[in-house]
SEFI-968932 format. One record per residue (C-alpha): x, y, z. Coordinates in steps of 0.001 Angstrom, whole numbers, plus 500000, padded with zeros to 6 digits. Example, Ala and Ser with C-alpha at 12.3 -4.5 7.8 and 13.67 -1.06 7.14 Angstrom:
2
512300495500507800/513670498940507140/
***
This chain:
372
714694131231406118/717172134112406500/719305134941409501/716907137722410617/713982135324410724/716004132765412656/716644135286415443/713015136251416022/712566133647418769/714978133137421621/716436129662422249/714295127683424648/715537128116428207/718138130750427285/718366133901429342/717820137086427360/721034139124427539/720266142791428162/722353145906427584/721126149177429116/721956152561427588/721480155328430157/722138155032433886/719764157641435323/716302156092435140/718097153063433761/719752152474437135/716753153471439233/714145151388437399/715356149326434446/718200147343435973/716251146423439160/713187145470437089/715109143212434705/716907141598437640/713553140711439165/712588138583436137/714765135435435936/714492135117432161/716561138289431701/720210138977432502/721634142507432517/725155142047431198/726249145526430095/725796149238430791/726454152261428609/726539155963429487/728240159151428322/731046159053430886/732789156702433291/732023159130436102/728346158259435604/728933154599434864/731322153546437603/729121154178440693/726184152355439067/728377149482437896/729815149065441385/726361149071442953/725102146307440660/728342144402440196/728341144861436414/731784145053434809/730917145225431085/730846149004430525/730896151344427546/730798155067426801/730219154504423055/726539153886422416/726990153387418672/729140150310419119/727263149154422231/723832148856420553/725378146904417643/727088144238419752/726260140714418616/726431139308422166/723317141229423288/719757140061422669/717927143133423969/718893146797424115/717223149152426579/717184152826425570/716825154899428751/718364158148427552/716878161600426801/714066161467424237/716059163377421628/718407160369421313/715795157601421176/715329157341417414/718988156963416477/719765154472419241/716644152335418817/716847152161415024/720538151227415159/719789148471417666/716895147109415593/718949147141412401/721620145173414266/719111142428415029/718264143285418633/714987143458420479/714475146929421938/712717148445424936/712613152246424831/711639154763427458/708713157076426896/708113159364425131/709175157154422258/710525160201420389/710312163977420383/708026164009417320/705432161707415808/707511161550412614/710515160196414509/708289157726416342/706871156578412997/710418155898411762/711044153793414849/707805151846414406/708662151207410755/712142149985411699/710555147665414265/708184146220411654/711068145604409229/713197143959411915/710554141530413182/712026141950416660/710093142435419876/709723146080420862/708225147782423890/707566151383424845/707950151742428581/704443152698429673/704925150796432917/702281152795434810/699665150380433459/701211147722435714/701102149749438946/698934148552441809/696582151484441096/696026150803437417/696464147103436721/693189146057438430/691314148652436347/692983147367433182/691929143821433996/688350144810434825/687915146639431530/689559143815429562/687192141381431268/684146143298430024/683022144756433346/681929148048431773/680292146556428714/679808149239426075/681871152210427311/680182155608427535/682500158088429237/685981158011430786/687631160733432863/691172160780434257/692383163842436175/695914164208437541/697550166938439593/700972167678441020/703190170494442276/706294169770440177/706298173131438368/704747175268441080/707160178100442064/707497176619445564/708756173272444221/712445172636443595/713441172868439956/713683169790437768/716380169065435177/716590171754432493/715480169464429647/712116168907431361/711183172506430520/712329172223426882/709703170983424433/712245170189421700/714163167966424129/711033165966424936/710045168003427987/706633169103429212/703987167001430877/702108165771427848/705365163909427166/706219163347430806/702952162131432309/699885162335430055/701600160101427483/701079157202429929/697384158056430165/696962158273426397/698422154822425928/696383153399428822/692988154588427599/693736153707423979/694591150133424857/691460149839427031/688953151664424817/690302151423421273/691787153768418744/691268157535419055/689487159082416088/689492162818416896/690432165181419690/690087168708420963/692540170134423501/693875173123425413/697588172907426280/699265175571428394/702494176718430017/701660178671433168/705197179986433745/707593181666431286/710925180769432886/712329178796435778/715363179192438016/717427176015438119/719241174682441161/722515176271440050/720858179712439973/720621180004436186/717309180600434449/715878178856431383/712797179633429285/709852177245429587/708547175898426292/707023172674427640/703486172417428975/702422172099432603/698646171986432144/696424170299429556/692881169114428936/692345166635426106/688996165324424844/689219162129422787/686512160585420629/687290156874420625/686601154220418026/684560152350420649/682149155284420906/683445156410424284/684324160017425053/687540160306427076/688643163358429069/692282163552430178/693274166514432343/696610167174433988/698274170041435803/701563170175437694/701250173708439061/698967172803441963/700618173492445322/700080170669447845/698667168306445207/699825164863444103/697178162445442959/694732161284440335/691140160133439920/689785157794437257/686123157261436395/684694155021433682/680986154633432929/679576151873430736/676328150093429929/677141147265432324/678872149105435158/681010151862436685/684640151953437847/686026154682440127/689654154650441222/691936157101443014/695687157027443501/698803159047444089/700551159863447331/697401159582449408/695347156453450109/694347154627446949/690924153160446401/689015151160443822/685216151059443751/683098149269441177/679400148834440639/677460146606438254/674560148380436566/671314147703438416/673063146385441535/671304147926444573/674577147902446545/676002150581444272/679763151019444326/681663148410446341/685256147377447012/686035144507444587/688848143287446887/691191142344444079/694480140658444943/697587142702444203/699839141020441683/703407140314442778/706475139437440744/706967135699440151/710460135995441578/709017137080444921/711081140281445028/709651142619447681/709211146261446687/708318149413448534/705363151229446961/707044154581446496/708848156585443839/711206154784441486/710868151567443478/707166151367442654/708014151974439000/710588149163439058/707963146813440462/705496147830437761/708079147370435044/709014143930436323/705384142878435922/705329144399432443/708467142444431540/706833139204432689/703916139885430371/706323140744427532/708151137402427544/705916135650424950/706854138376422426/710348136905422192/708766133805420691/706773135878418211/703498135883420148/701348139003420673/701154140481424173/699409143386425856/702709145212426365/702790148453424321/704972148240421212/706699150969419204/703458151314417253/701689152199420506/704443154672421332/703965156296417921/700192156544418450/700696158352421764/703026160884420102/700533161433417293/697847162196419889/700189164636421667/700960166460418433/697269166596417566/696577168076421014/699109170823420357/697592171442416904/694136171692418441/695264174045421187/696987176275418635/693638176921416962/692788173850414872/689807172864417065/688785169225416596/691610167322414895/691119164005413118/693700161344414103/
***
């Protein structure tokens, strides 16, 4: 057995030593999430400059710092590298880390193109390391009960699934986001920013997508940033995607972030054996289910909300809610470090989501139904 094969599994009882590249979302979500799971230890941070690193390092008490990602991701004293940088940098960082023998967790979107994501998935397969694409929304209090119900067969044969999301992030009355969010080539737009989570979620519940038809739009041509400068908008703010799934289900995903005073989503799933209806977002969340033929109709299933094993208490808002969700995802990922399959999305799943996004753009540009 070669050295690569010997490193597939972690030593029994050893903490998994984690290095995080990127201290924006990395500091808001990744570091708190890893610290909530005792099997992991965040030992190092990397960012472009000390001015970004030092405040984060002081907050978390981490002293092992670097501004050189190329050497950082190749260190032999790390077990796992987290890539939490802009999407345009994901491929180079993740592939270098995998080729250096590390497990890798990468933020979504996995890459800016499906071709880059395919390279990353191929590198993961060659490395035989554990990989994860950070689709942590599946583990939120809104979505995890739905995931479990579907996995448990509540719907039976699925017929139709609809997920509609809305927000005000790009409405003219909303404060501007970072410039890269409006730049498609940099990984911006809301197919990459939000719908990518939905694509992964429905694919892992209802099987592989076989074909799609979509309309993808940018409602505004340019945006004024907080410093007063303007940038052109090439990313999308509104999309409707129809997916024909391998399971036979038809899935409709719609999203728009130009709705003033909006911030929420609604999920509906109809199957031979039952119906699931769930709502979430900034308003009250609800989950209603009904078994086919049950005269009570839709009822509250009163599921218990899952909490982290460590007992860390989290507020259900913003980045804190995402950190909680990621901590639960990390708990479910642990068997992967011993070579076992898990339900945590891998680089292959990240590639599939990017392929769907590119197919949606192809369809919207005039291709009609696109085979996947």
